[in-house]
C-alpha positions in Angstrom: -229.9 61.5 -117.1 -226.9 59.6 -115.4 -227.9 59.4 -111.8 -225.5 58.0 -109.5 -227.5 56.9 -105.7 -225.0 56.7 -102.9 -227.0 54.4 -100.3 -225.8 53.7 -97.0 -227.9 51.3 -94.6 -226.8 48.0 -92.8 -230.7 46.2 -93.5 -232.0 45.0 -96.5 -235.4 45.4 -95.0 -235.2 48.6 -93.8 -237.1 51.9 -95.1 -234.5 53.3 -96.7 -233.9 49.8 -99.3 -237.6 50.2 -99.9 -236.6 54.4 -100.8 -233.6 52.8 -103.0 -235.5 50.1 -104.7 -238.6 52.8 -105.6 -236.0 55.3 -106.3 -234.1 53.2 -108.8 -236.9 51.5 -110.5 -238.2 55.4 -111.1 -235.7 56.6 -112.5 -235.6 53.6 -114.7 -238.3 53.6 -115.8 -238.3 56.7 -117.5 -235.5 56.2 -119.2 -232.6 57.3 -116.8 -228.9 55.7 -116.2 -228.6 54.7 -112.7 -225.2 53.5 -110.7 -226.1 52.9 -106.9 -223.2 52.6 -104.8 -224.0 50.6 -101.5 -221.5 52.0 -99.1 -221.9 48.4 -96.6 -221.6 46.6 -99.9 -218.3 47.7 -100.7 -217.3 48.0 -96.9 -216.6 51.8 -97.7 -214.2 53.2 -95.4 -214.7 57.1 -94.7 -211.8 57.7 -92.4 -208.7 58.3 -94.9 -206.0 56.6 -93.3 -202.4 58.5 -93.0 -201.0 56.6 -95.7 -204.2 57.4 -98.4 -203.0 60.9 -96.6 -199.5 60.9 -97.7 -200.3 59.3 -101.3 -202.5 62.5 -101.8 -199.9 64.7 -101.1 -197.7 63.3 -103.4 -199.9 63.9 -106.2 -201.0 60.1 -106.5 -204.7 59.6 -105.5 -205.5 55.6 -104.2 -207.7 53.6 -106.1 -210.5 53.6 -103.8 -211.0 56.9 -103.3 -210.4 57.9 -107.1 -213.0 55.3 -108.4 -215.3 56.8 -106.5 -214.6 60.4 -107.4 -214.9 59.1 -110.8 -218.7 57.8 -110.3 -219.5 61.6 -108.9 -217.5 63.3 -112.0 -219.8 61.1 -114.5 -223.0 61.5 -112.4 -225.3 64.9 -113.5 -227.6 63.7 -110.7 -226.6 62.7 -106.9 -229.4 61.2 -104.5 -227.8 59.9 -100.8 -230.1 57.8 -99.0 -229.3 57.1 -95.5 -230.8 57.0 -92.1 
């Protein structure tokens, strides 16, 4: 199966990071394909800018949004790890 793990925590020493590592290791050990999207490492901005909204109204999705939509579309399972 294709798994997408959306991870959001600023500290690599956190319990959430341990959960991430355990999850990824267990899935990969069992033959699953895993993609992790670390929102802090990506400097993900969750608020749409006015120009993003205008572009989407015009039928042109901004590249950064399209990229994340593709990860979601390709996943069979999505897991969120966050505080």
